[in-house]
N, C-alpha and C positions, 0 to 999 in steps of 0.2 A: 931562444926564442920563448916567451909564454905560451902555457898552453889555454888554449880558450874553448870554453863550453857551447861560446852561442856565438853570433856575430852579428854585425847591423850596421845598416848605413845610413847616416845622421846628415844631418845641416850642423856643424858648428861653428861659430865667427873665429875668424883670426884673432891670432895674439893680440891683445890692445883692451882697452876699459870695460869693451863688455863682455867678452870672455873671462876677466878678472870678477868681474862683477857677478856674472853667473856662476863661481865656482866660489865666492864666497859667502851668494845668496842661500845655495845647496850644500854649501859642508865638503865638498867634495870638486878637486880638478880633476876631469876629463882629462886632459893635454898629459899632466904628471901622472898619474893615475893614484894619488894621494889625496887623503883629507887634509882638507884647511879650515882654517880659524871661521865660524861663519860672521856675517857680518851684522850678526846679533843676535846673540844666544836663544832669544828667544824663536828662532827659526827653526832650530835644531829639531825637534818634534814634527812640526806641519811640513817639513822636508823630508819625512825618511824616506817616504816610497820613493821620490823623484831622485833621492840622491843617487840610489845604485846606479842611474842611467846616466847621471851626470849633465851638463846644460846640453840642451840639443833638441833640436826636430825631429822625429824620427821622419824617413823616407823610404824605408824599407824595415819592417818590423825584425826583431830579433829571429833569429833561425839555427839551427844547427845544422852544418853542412852534409850534402847529398854524399854517401857511401864512394860515389866516385869523383871526389872533388879536395882538396885542399887549400890551405891559407893562401900558397904561394900561388895559384892559379886564380883563387878570389883577389889578390892584391892587382895580378896583373892583369883582371879583368876592368878591375875599379881605373886605371893608369889608361887603358883603351876607354870605357866611357865616359870619362873626364874630357880626354882630346877631343871629343867631338860637340858637346853639351857649351851651349852657349850662356853666360850668367843670365839670370834675371833679376829684374830689378825693381824692389816695393818704395812704395812709399814711406813706409814706415814700419815698424810692430808697436804695440799698445798692449798694456794689461784688458784683460778681459776676464769676466768667469766663462768658465766653460764647466757647465752643469755643476759641480760642485769641488771643484776646483779651480784656480786662478792659473792664465796661461798668459805669456807674449802671443799675439795673433795679429796677420797684416792688416796693415791700411790701404784700402786700394783694390785694385784692380788682379785678382789671383791667378789669371785665365792659364798663362804663361808656366808660373809656378805649380800648378796644377799637372799639368802638360808634364812637366819637370819630373813630377813625381811619379804620375802613373811609367813614365820611361823607366825611373829607378827598379819599380817593383819589376814590370815584365823582364828586361834586361840580366836581371840577376835571379831571375827564376829558378833557371837549370843549379844555379848552386844552393838552393836549399832544398832539406831533406822532408819528405812527405812529413807531416802531422799520422800520430798513431792514432788508431781509434778511441784510445782513451783520450789524450790530449784536444780529441774535437770534440766529444761527449764534454769534457769540463770547459773546452771554450764555448761551446754552442747554447744559445741563453731564447728565451721567448722573447729577449726585448730588442734584439734584430730583425730590421726588416730585412726583405726577403733579396735584396741585394747585397746587404751585407752578409745574409748567410751563403749566398752567393759565393762572397767572397771570401769565406773563412775556410770555402771548401775546397774550392781553387788554388787562395795564394795564402791560406794558414793565417790571415787575418782579417776581419770584418774590414776595418777604415783604409783600405784601401781604393783608389782608379777613383771614378766619381764619388764614394763616400768619404776621401780623405778632404782633412783639413788641418791646414799647417798649423802648429803650434808648439813653444817651448815652454812644458809644464814648468809651475813656479812650486805648485807645492800639493800637498793629496788631497785628500776629501775633507770639507770644512764644514760645521754648520753656519748657517748664513750669517748670526752676529758677528763669528769670528770671521768669517769675510769681508764683510763690510770694513772690518778692525783693519785687515792685512792687507785690503787692495791700496789703501792711500800709501802705505808705505812702500810697498813693491811698485807703486809710480815710482814713488822720487827716489827711489833705488836704481829705475831702468831709465826713467826719460832723458835724465841727463847724460848715458854712453848708449842709446840705441843712432844710430849712422840717419841721418835723414837725407836722401832716401836710404833703403836698406839694398844691398847686396846677396846677391844667394850665389856665391861664385865658387862653392866648391865642394866635394863632397866627403866625408869622414867616413872611412874603415873601423869601428869600434869591436871589442870584444868583451866577451863577459868573463873572468877571469874566476879561477873556483871560488871563488868567496861571494863572486855572486856580485861585485861591483863592476861595471863596463870600465874599459881606456881606450884610448885613441891610439889606434893601430899605425895609421898613418892618414894626413888631410892632403886631398890630390884637387889641384885648382882648374876649373872649366875653362877649354883653350878654344873653343870655339867660337867662331864671329858674333858681337853681339847682335840680335835680331833689331 
């Protein structure tokens, strides 16, 4: 079994065209835990930051395990959680700017999705080791609003609960002219492979390897009755 330094809970698409395109766009296959050829060599530099995490949407951000927990217990909890959760259906995903980077974001009502994300954060909180004072000071920022500051202190990350926004990161920070150049390329790549509607129907447990790259440990489907 691989030794992981941190764990995270993601949404990742099932095997298929969207999963394959995400790997080719970033240059990293999260499922296989291996580099793959970029769809376009020009993407290598602008995808350097998101590449280590793979093609995903964060549901519970990366965390170190609490001292009294282990990977086997975390895996068991993922199975128990997914057994009770119903799939969430989105109208689609579209390429949009989020600040200085590009991402796939939901189209339509996201209330059920946000509720799911909050449930993931709170359910798995007992598995997260508390942040050290040094780590908290590093993450704390004057740009965080009061709710984000509270989330950082309570959950180790500011953008959770009512501050959450579902997104699949496609690039690092881009200058505005480059963003305008890359956005049509991303739209052309992903529009044909994003399902319409888009089902959020599983939770993926991932681990950070000693080399800093994340890889899939397991992907568990939701088995609860659809709402």
